[in-house]
N, CA, C and O atoms as CSV, one atom per row, in Angstrom:
chain,resi,resn,atom,element,x,y,z
A,1,MET,N,N,7.276,16.011,-9.772
A,1,MET,CA,C,7.313,14.609,-10.809
A,1,MET,C,C,7.050,13.235,-10.553
A,1,MET,O,O,6.853,12.675,-9.474
A,2,ASN,N,N,7.081,12.690,-11.923
A,2,ASN,CA,C,6.056,12.362,-12.751
A,2,ASN,C,C,6.350,9.727,-12.368
A,2,ASN,O,O,5.988,8.562,-12.537
A,3,GLY,N,N,6.982,10.432,-11.981
A,3,GLY,CA,C,7.476,8.550,-12.149
A,3,GLY,C,C,8.135,7.984,-13.273
A,3,GLY,O,O,8.693,6.904,-13.466
A,4,LYS,N,N,7.958,8.837,-13.857
A,4,LYS,CA,C,9.005,8.638,-15.134
A,4,LYS,C,C,10.223,7.590,-15.817
A,4,LYS,O,O,10.316,6.623,-16.573
A,5,ASN,N,N,11.433,8.900,-14.630
A,5,ASN,CA,C,12.838,8.688,-14.711
A,5,ASN,C,C,13.259,7.583,-13.622
A,5,ASN,O,O,13.317,8.207,-12.562
A,6,ARG,N,N,13.451,6.782,-13.480
A,6,ARG,CA,C,14.353,5.768,-12.416
A,6,ARG,C,C,14.725,6.368,-12.083
A,6,ARG,O,O,13.678,6.984,-11.884
A,7,LYS,N,N,15.849,7.353,-11.484
A,7,LYS,CA,C,16.335,8.090,-10.796
A,7,LYS,C,C,15.709,8.950,-10.168
A,7,LYS,O,O,16.216,9.365,-9.125
A,8,ASP,N,N,14.386,9.491,-10.622
A,8,ASP,CA,C,13.527,9.252,-9.323
A,8,ASP,C,C,12.660,8.030,-8.648
A,8,ASP,O,O,11.482,8.011,-8.291
A,9,ILE,N,N,13.545,7.148,-8.611
A,9,ILE,CA,C,12.420,6.553,-7.085
A,9,ILE,C,C,13.366,5.931,-7.103
A,9,ILE,O,O,14.226,5.692,-7.951
A,10,ARG,N,N,13.006,5.361,-5.046
A,10,ARG,CA,C,14.242,4.722,-4.558
A,10,ARG,C,C,13.476,3.827,-3.918
A,10,ARG,O,O,12.332,3.622,-4.322
A,11,SER,N,N,14.012,3.121,-2.766
A,11,SER,CA,C,13.207,1.723,-2.167
A,11,SER,C,C,12.489,3.087,-0.722
A,11,SER,O,O,12.808,4.249,-0.972
A,12,GLY,N,N,11.780,2.914,0.369
A,12,GLY,CA,C,10.906,3.222,0.605
A,12,GLY,C,C,10.334,4.674,0.646
A,12,GLY,O,O,10.012,5.239,1.691
A,13,LEU,N,N,10.237,5.249,-0.670
A,13,LEU,CA,C,10.149,6.721,-1.085
A,13,LEU,C,C,8.153,6.332,-1.314
A,13,LEU,O,O,7.882,5.653,-2.304
A,14,LYS,N,N,7.185,6.696,-0.577
A,14,LYS,CA,C,5.758,6.742,-0.926
A,14,LYS,C,C,5.387,7.000,-2.161
A,14,LYS,O,O,5.745,8.114,-2.543
A,15,VAL,N,N,4.758,6.331,-2.971
A,15,VAL,CA,C,4.427,7.045,-4.513
A,15,VAL,C,C,3.093,6.659,-4.949
A,15,VAL,O,O,3.014,6.160,-3.827
A,16,ALA,N,N,1.762,6.356,-5.582
A,16,ALA,CA,C,0.730,6.059,-6.192
A,16,ALA,C,C,1.650,5.543,-7.747
A,16,ALA,O,O,2.571,5.820,-8.515
A,17,ILE,N,N,0.386,4.465,-7.387
A,17,ILE,CA,C,0.744,2.816,-9.213
A,17,ILE,C,C,0.125,3.349,-9.677
A,17,ILE,O,O,-0.372,4.416,-9.318
A,18,VAL,N,N,-0.074,2.629,-10.846
A,18,VAL,CA,C,-1.094,2.556,-11.296
A,18,VAL,C,C,-1.831,0.722,-11.666
A,18,VAL,O,O,-1.600,0.409,-12.834
A,19,LEU,N,N,-2.487,-0.214,-10.988
A,19,LEU,CA,C,-1.967,-0.995,-10.746
A,19,LEU,C,C,-2.411,-2.181,-12.170
A,19,LEU,O,O,-3.004,-1.304,-12.799
A,20,LYS,N,N,-2.541,-3.286,-12.976
A,20,LYS,CA,C,-2.212,-3.298,-14.022
A,20,LYS,C,C,-4.146,-3.984,-14.905
A,20,LYS,O,O,-4.625,-4.159,-16.025
A,21,GLN,N,N,-4.521,-4.108,-13.567
A,21,GLN,CA,C,-6.469,-4.628,-13.754
A,21,GLN,C,C,-6.700,-2.318,-14.135
A,21,GLN,O,O,-7.345,-1.841,-15.068
A,22,ASP,N,N,-6.092,-1.677,-13.280
A,22,ASP,CA,C,-6.879,-0.650,-12.787
A,22,ASP,C,C,-6.229,0.598,-14.638
A,22,ASP,O,O,-6.696,1.735,-14.716
A,23,GLN,N,N,-5.424,0.184,-15.571
A,23,GLN,CA,C,-5.034,0.638,-16.187
A,23,GLN,C,C,-5.924,1.255,-16.619
A,23,GLN,O,O,-5.479,2.227,-17.229
A,24,ARG,N,N,-7.259,1.199,-16.636
A,24,ARG,CA,C,-8.888,1.123,-17.827
A,24,ARG,C,C,-9.764,2.557,-16.836
A,24,ARG,O,O,-10.746,3.298,-16.879
A,25,SER,N,N,-8.659,2.252,-16.084
A,25,SER,CA,C,-10.185,3.433,-15.191
A,25,SER,C,C,-9.161,4.313,-14.326
A,25,SER,O,O,-9.764,5.133,-13.633
A,26,GLY,N,N,-7.552,4.360,-14.167
A,26,GLY,CA,C,-7.261,5.084,-13.871
A,26,GLY,C,C,-6.905,4.987,-12.652
A,26,GLY,O,O,-5.979,5.550,-12.069
A,27,LYS,N,N,-7.789,4.140,-12.219
A,27,LYS,CA,C,-8.213,4.014,-10.670
A,27,LYS,C,C,-5.983,4.026,-9.775
A,27,LYS,O,O,-5.007,3.375,-10.146
A,28,LEU,N,N,-6.160,5.377,-8.274
A,28,LEU,CA,C,-4.256,4.618,-8.589
A,28,LEU,C,C,-4.263,4.055,-6.910
A,28,LEU,O,O,-5.202,4.031,-6.114
A,29,THR,N,N,-2.930,3.656,-6.749
A,29,THR,CA,C,-2.708,3.233,-5.039
A,29,THR,C,C,-2.434,3.081,-4.623
A,29,THR,O,O,-2.629,1.868,-4.688
A,30,GLU,N,N,-1.353,3.340,-3.133
A,30,GLU,CA,C,-0.542,4.349,-2.977
A,30,GLU,C,C,0.052,3.628,-1.666
A,30,GLU,O,O,-0.564,3.187,-0.695
A,31,GLY,N,N,1.175,3.637,-1.880
A,31,GLY,CA,C,2.394,2.601,-1.020
A,31,GLY,C,C,3.598,3.082,-0.543
A,31,GLY,O,O,4.142,4.166,-0.756
A,32,ILE,N,N,3.996,2.009,0.225
A,32,ILE,CA,C,6.065,2.206,-0.084
A,32,ILE,C,C,7.004,1.304,-1.307
A,32,ILE,O,O,7.377,0.206,-1.721
A,33,VAL,N,N,7.010,2.179,-1.400
A,33,VAL,CA,C,8.127,1.264,-2.754
A,33,VAL,C,C,9.150,0.019,-2.042
A,33,VAL,O,O,10.161,0.426,-1.468
A,34,LYS,N,N,8.933,-1.242,-2.072
A,34,LYS,CA,C,9.777,-2.112,-1.848
A,34,LYS,C,C,11.711,-2.548,-2.849
A,34,LYS,O,O,12.862,-2.353,-2.456
A,35,ASP,N,N,11.114,-3.218,-4.289
A,35,ASP,CA,C,11.714,-3.179,-5.196
A,35,ASP,C,C,11.024,-2.282,-6.797
A,35,ASP,O,O,9.984,-1.648,-6.978
A,36,ILE,N,N,12.402,-2.695,-7.882
A,36,ILE,CA,C,12.275,-1.250,-8.146
A,36,ILE,C,C,12.682,-2.094,-9.711
A,36,ILE,O,O,13.827,-2.260,-10.130
A,37,LEU,N,N,11.538,-2.497,-10.319
A,37,LEU,CA,C,10.957,-3.634,-11.063
A,37,LEU,C,C,11.780,-2.919,-12.610
A,37,LEU,O,O,12.584,-3.632,-13.210
A,38,THR,N,N,11.480,-1.536,-13.107
A,38,THR,CA,C,12.455,-1.733,-14.424
A,38,THR,C,C,14.017,-1.316,-14.975
A,38,THR,O,O,14.556,-0.211,-14.930
A,39,ASN,N,N,14.311,-2.034,-15.274
A,39,ASN,CA,C,15.957,-0.948,-15.440
A,39,ASN,C,C,16.355,-0.604,-16.352
A,39,ASN,O,O,17.458,-0.843,-16.843
A,40,SER,N,N,15.190,0.268,-16.890
A,40,SER,CA,C,16.043,1.046,-17.724
A,40,SER,C,C,15.517,1.951,-17.003
A,40,SER,O,O,14.803,1.964,-16.000
A,41,PRO,N,N,16.305,3.226,-18.132
A,41,PRO,CA,C,16.557,4.477,-17.142
A,41,PRO,C,C,15.373,5.372,-16.859
A,41,PRO,O,O,15.093,6.008,-15.843
A,42,THR,N,N,14.468,5.207,-18.548
A,42,THR,CA,C,12.588,6.478,-18.697
A,42,THR,C,C,11.967,4.897,-18.861
A,42,THR,O,O,12.369,3.745,-19.021
A,43,HIS,N,N,11.079,5.435,-18.752
A,43,HIS,CA,C,9.637,4.144,-19.253
A,43,HIS,C,C,8.760,5.373,-19.228
A,43,HIS,O,O,8.746,6.285,-18.402
A,44,PRO,N,N,8.034,5.197,-20.311
A,44,PRO,CA,C,6.944,5.647,-21.126
A,44,PRO,C,C,5.644,5.949,-20.026
A,44,PRO,O,O,5.016,6.978,-19.775
A,45,HIS,N,N,5.585,4.984,-19.664
A,45,HIS,CA,C,4.578,4.645,-18.852
A,45,HIS,C,C,4.340,4.957,-17.039
A,45,HIS,O,O,3.405,5.205,-16.278
A,46,GLY,N,N,5.823,4.759,-16.970
A,46,GLY,CA,C,5.992,5.162,-15.688
A,46,GLY,C,C,7.283,3.900,-14.478
A,46,GLY,O,O,6.479,2.986,-14.288
A,47,ILE,N,N,7.977,3.662,-14.073
A,47,ILE,CA,C,8.728,2.819,-13.486
A,47,ILE,C,C,7.792,1.928,-13.380
A,47,ILE,O,O,6.655,2.319,-13.642
A,48,LYS,N,N,7.949,0.722,-13.039
A,48,LYS,CA,C,7.248,-1.006,-12.450
A,48,LYS,C,C,8.078,-0.548,-11.496
A,48,LYS,O,O,9.089,0.131,-11.674
A,49,VAL,N,N,7.526,-1.025,-10.240
A,49,VAL,CA,C,8.271,-1.072,-8.728
A,49,VAL,C,C,6.797,-1.807,-8.100
A,49,VAL,O,O,5.662,-1.361,-8.271
A,50,ARG,N,N,7.270,-3.366,-7.138
A,50,ARG,CA,C,6.130,-3.401,-6.268
A,50,ARG,C,C,6.475,-2.621,-4.918
A,50,ARG,O,O,7.435,-2.220,-4.259
A,51,LEU,N,N,5.502,-2.649,-4.926
A,51,LEU,CA,C,4.847,-2.237,-3.393
A,51,LEU,C,C,5.588,-2.969,-1.676
A,51,LEU,O,O,6.334,-3.923,-1.456
A,52,GLU,N,N,5.053,-2.158,-0.953
A,52,GLU,CA,C,6.416,-3.227,0.799
A,52,GLU,C,C,4.341,-4.467,0.561
A,52,GLU,O,O,4.416,-5.422,1.333
A,53,GLU,N,N,3.523,-4.476,0.101
A,53,GLU,CA,C,2.023,-4.421,0.407
A,53,GLU,C,C,2.132,-6.262,-0.718
A,53,GLU,O,O,1.442,-7.274,-0.842
A,54,GLY,N,N,3.068,-5.872,-1.114
A,54,GLY,CA,C,3.655,-7.006,-3.060
A,54,GLY,C,C,2.172,-6.137,-3.814
A,54,GLY,O,O,1.309,-6.931,-3.439
A,55,GLN,N,N,1.776,-5.581,-4.219
A,55,GLN,CA,C,1.138,-4.814,-5.111
A,55,GLN,C,C,2.142,-4.490,-6.831
A,55,GLN,O,O,2.548,-3.372,-7.149
A,56,VAL,N,N,2.259,-5.235,-7.330
A,56,VAL,CA,C,3.089,-4.465,-8.444
A,56,VAL,C,C,1.884,-3.335,-9.996
A,56,VAL,O,O,0.947,-3.537,-10.768
A,57,GLY,N,N,2.765,-2.299,-9.610
A,57,GLY,CA,C,2.209,-1.507,-10.945
A,57,GLY,C,C,3.182,0.164,-11.405
A,57,GLY,O,O,3.982,0.769,-10.691
A,58,ARG,N,N,2.825,0.428,-12.486
A,58,ARG,CA,C,3.615,1.549,-12.907
A,58,ARG,C,C,3.324,2.506,-12.053
A,58,ARG,O,O,2.213,2.562,-11.526
A,59,VAL,N,N,4.624,3.687,-11.722
A,59,VAL,CA,C,4.256,4.621,-10.803
A,59,VAL,C,C,3.922,6.002,-11.385
A,59,VAL,O,O,4.790,6.676,-11.940
A,60,GLN,N,N,2.152,6.573,-11.200
A,60,GLN,CA,C,1.945,7.465,-11.833
A,60,GLN,C,C,2.764,8.815,-10.651
A,60,GLN,O,O,3.629,9.512,-11.179
A,61,LYS,N,N,2.558,8.976,-9.729
A,61,LYS,CA,C,3.455,10.148,-9.091
A,61,LYS,C,C,3.377,9.522,-8.059
A,61,LYS,O,O,2.809,8.604,-7.468
A,62,ILE,N,N,4.534,10.719,-7.986
A,62,ILE,CA,C,5.131,10.534,-6.440
A,62,ILE,C,C,5.264,11.193,-5.040
A,62,ILE,O,O,6.016,12.159,-5.168
A,63,MET,N,N,4.834,11.064,-3.734
A,63,MET,CA,C,4.387,11.365,-2.743
A,63,MET,C,C,5.362,12.744,-1.975
A,63,MET,O,O,5.373,13.973,-1.907
A,64,ASP,N,N,6.134,11.497,-1.480
A,64,ASP,CA,C,7.237,12.824,-1.011
A,64,ASP,C,C,7.559,12.297,-1.912
A,64,ASP,O,O,7.265,11.486,-2.790
A,65,VAL,N,N,8.984,13.595,-1.122
A,65,VAL,CA,C,10.241,13.369,-1.879
A,65,VAL,C,C,11.069,13.958,-0.717
A,65,VAL,O,O,12.295,14.026,-0.806
């Protein structure tokens, strides 16, 4: 799963996100989803989430299902 569908993402899921400042390099940050910030059912660049540590970014990869 690639993180572009909102229905695939829920709180407590371990994901890899790309932070705004890392979009050029593509560096991924792993963490646990706290809040889903994107309201639309899909997004071409990934669903925007807030991790439990407070970072905000777009989901690139779902680590566990």
